[in-house]
N, C-alpha and C positions, 0 to 999 in steps of 0.2 A: 947638544943643548937645544938647538932650534927644532930638531926632530922631536924631542920630548915635549916641547911646548905645543907643537902641532898636534901630537896625539892627545895631549890634555885638552886642547880646544875642541877636537872632534868628540871626545868623550863627554865634555860638558854640553856640547850641541846635541848629542844623541840623548843625553839624559833630559835635557829641556824638551826635545821633541817627543820623547816617550811620555814625559809628564803631560804635555799638551794633548797627545793622543789618548792618554788614559782619562784625562778630564773630559775630552769630547765623548769617549766611549762611555764614561760614567753618566754624562748628561743624557746621552742617547738611551742608556738603560733606564735611567730615572724617568724620562718622558714615556718610554714604552711601558714600564711597570705602572706608571700613574694612569695612562690611557686604558690599559687593560683592567686596572682596578675600578676606574670610573664606569667602564662598560659593565663590569661584573656587578657593581653596586646598583646601576640602573636596571639591569636585567632582573636582579633580585627584587627590586622595588616593584617592577611591573608584575612579576609573579605573585608577590604578596598582594598587590591591588586586585589582580584577577582572582586570586583565591578568596579575598574578602567579598568581592562582588558576587562570585558564584555561590559562596556560603549564604549571603543575604538573600539571593534569589531562591536558593533551596529552602531557606527558612520561610520565605513567603509562600512558595508553591506547596511545600510539603504539608500534608494533613496528618495530624497525630492519629495513630492507630489505637483503637480501643484495646484495653487489656483483655486478654483471653481470646476466645474464638471470635472471629469477625462475624458480626450480625448485620445484615443489610437493613438500612433505615428506610422505611416507606413513609410517604407523605400521608397526612391525615385523610381518611376516606371521606371526611365531611366536605372537602373541596370537590369531590367527584360524585356527590349525590345528585340523582336526577330530580326532576320536578315532582314526580310521583313519590319518591322517598321523602322529600321535604313535606309534602302534604300528609304523608302517613305518620310523620312524627308529631303532628299537631294533636292537641288534646281535645279539640272540638271539630265538628264538621266545617268545611269551607264552602261557601256559596260561590259557584262558578258561573251561573247563568240565572237570570230572572226576567221573565217576559210580562208585559202588562196583561190585563184581562182581555181575552179574545171574545168578549160577549158579542161585539158587532159582527165578527166573522162567523161565530156559531149561529147567530140569528139569521144571517144571510144564507148559511147552509140549510137551515130548516125551512126558511121561506122558499128558497128555490126548489128544495125537495118537495115541499107541500104543493107548490104550483104544478110541478110535473105530475105528481100523483093525482091531483084533482083534474087536470086536463085529460090524463089518460083514462080516468074512471068515467068522466062525462062522455067523451068521444067513443070509448069502447061500448058503453051502454046504448048510446043513440045511433051510432053508425055501424057497429058490428053486430050487436045482439038484435037490435030492432031497426034495421035500415029502412029507408023509404022504398016505395015500390018502383019508382022511376029511375033509380040509380043503377049503373052497370054492375055486373057481377064481381068485377075485380076491385071495385071501390071499397067494400067492407073488409076485404082481405088486406088491402093496402093500409087502410086506417087501423086495422088491428095490429099490423106490424109496427106502425108508428107509435101506437099506444104502448106496445112492449118496449120499444126503444126509450120512450119517455119514462117508463117505470124504472128501467135500468139506469137512466141518467139521474133520476130523482134519488135512487138508492145510493149511487156514487156520490151525489152531492150531500146527502144526509150523513153518510159515513165519514165525510171529510171533517165533521165537527168533533170526531173522537181522536184521542191520542195526540192532542196538541200539548206540547211540553210547556209547563209553567215555570218550573225550577229544576236546576241540576246542581247537586252538591256532592262534594268529595267526602266520603265517610272514612275516617282513619281506622286502623285495626283495633285500637283501644276502645272505640265506641261500638263498632260492628262485631267485635269479637271474632274476627276472621283474619287470616294471614294477609291476603292482598288488599290493596286499596280498592274500595268500592265506590261506584258512582250511583247516586240515587236520582232517578229520573221520575219526577212527579208530573202527572197530567193535570190539565185544567179541568175544572168542574163543568160538565156538559149542561146539566140542568140544576136549578136551585134545589137544595136539599140533599143532593147526592154527594157522597164523600169522594174526593179525588183519589184516584189510584196511583200507586207508585211502585216502581220496580227497582231492584238493586242488583248490580252485576259488576264483576271486575272491570276495571278500566280498559284492560287489554281486549275485552270482548265487545266493546262499543265501537261501532263503525259509523262515520259520518259520510254523507254523499258529497260534501263540499267543505271547504274551509270556512270557518266562522269569522275569522279576522278579515278586515278590509284593508286595502292599500291606503296609506296615509296621503291625504291631499294637502300638499304644501302650497300655501298662498304667499304672495309677496306682501310686504307691508302696505303697499298701495291698495291691493285687492282686499286685505283685511279692513282697512279704513273705509273702503267703499261699502263692504258688507255691513259694518257697524253703523254707517250713516243710513243705509236703507232700513235697518232694523229700528233705529231711532225714529225715522220718519213714520214707519208703520205704527209704532207705539203712540206717536203724537196724533195720528189720524184716528186710532181707536179711542183715544181719550177725548178728542174734540168733537167728533161727529157722532153724537148720541142717537140722532134720529134714524140713521142707517144701521145701527147696531143689530136690530132684529133680522134685517135682511142679510147682513154679513154672517150672522150665526146660522141662519137657515142655509145659506150657500155653503158654509163649512160642513154642516152635517149632511147635506145632500152629496157633497163631494166625498165625504167619508163613507156614505152608503154605496156610492158608485164604486169606490175603491174596494169595499168589502165584497161586492158582487163580482167585480173583476178578479179579485183574489180567489173567490170560490170557484170561478170558472177556470182560471189559468193556473192556480196554485203557485202564483209568483211570490218570491221572497221566502220560500220554505227550504229548509235543509232536512233531508230525510235521515232518520237514525234507525239502525238495525242493531240488535243485540244477539250475539251468537248463542244459540241454544234456546231462543224464544221466537215465537211466530209473530208476524206482523211488523209494521214500521211505525215510527213516531215522527211527528212533524215539529220542527223547531223554527220559529220566526226569527230571522236574522236582521230584520230592518228596525223594528221598534222595540228593542229589548236591550237590557244591560248585561254585559258579560265582563268577567274579570280580565283585566289587561286587554280590553278591546277584543276579546275572543281568543287571544293567543294562548291563554292558559288551557282552554279545552283543546285547542289544536295540538298542543304539546302532549296531551294525554291520550287522545283517541286516535284511531286509525282512519284513513280516508280512502274510500273506494267509490267508483261510479256505479250506481245501480238505479 
C-alpha cells in the first residue's frame, strides 16, 4: 500500500514537471517564432521601401523614349548665329561707321602740297636753271635735289586727301543680290561737285590695320562729379564773358588748324584699310567718328593685320 502511494506520487510529480517543461518549451517556441516573424516583417518593409524609393528615382531620372526610331534633337541654330549672319538677315543696310566731314584735313593736305610745289618751282627756276654767277658749282645741284624732294613730299601730302572713309555700311544679300554679306565703303568728297566713290566687298576680304574699339575708361563717382563741375564752369564762362568770345573762337580754330597740319604730317589717328583683290589703301579716322557699339561691331566682322 505504501509502495503504491509512493509510485503514484512520483507519477504525479513527473506529470507536473512535464507539464511545466512543456509550458516553458511552448513559451520559448512562441517567443522565438514571434521574434523571427517580426524580423521577417521588418525586412519585408525595408525591401518594400527601398523598392518604392528606387522606383521613384527611376521615374524621375528616366526620359521617355520617342516612338519609332530615335532621332537626335538639335538646338535651334538661331542661338549659334554669328554677327555677320544676324546682319545678313536684316531687310535693310546697317550703318556701322560714320565720320564727320574731313574738310579741314583735306584743306590742310592741299595747302601743304601747294606750298611744297610752289617752293620747289621758284627755287628750281632761280637756283638751278638760272643760278647766280658767284655761287659754287655744287649749290645748284644741291638745290635741285631739295626741289625734287619737296615735289615728292607735296605729292605725298596731296594724295593724303584721297580715300578717306566717310561711311561703312553692311549690305545684306537681299539688297545686294549676292550670297555673302557685303561691306560698302564710301569715300569722302575731295572737291565740291565731285561724286564720292564707293566700293563693295565681302566682309571677309576687308582687313584693318588696328582695332577700332577703344578700352573703356572707368571713372569713380568722385572723378565723374569733378568732370561735370569743370564742364559746368566752362559753360558759365562762355555765357558770361562775351567780350572775349571772338578771341576764344579764334584760338579754337587756330588750334584746329594746327591739329589738321599735324595730322597731315604724322597721319595720326588713322586706321588703314585694305580690301583683298583691290589696289590701294583707305584711311579711317578713329578719333572723331561714330561707330556702332563703339567700334566693336566692325571689329567682329573684319580681320586685323599690321601693314
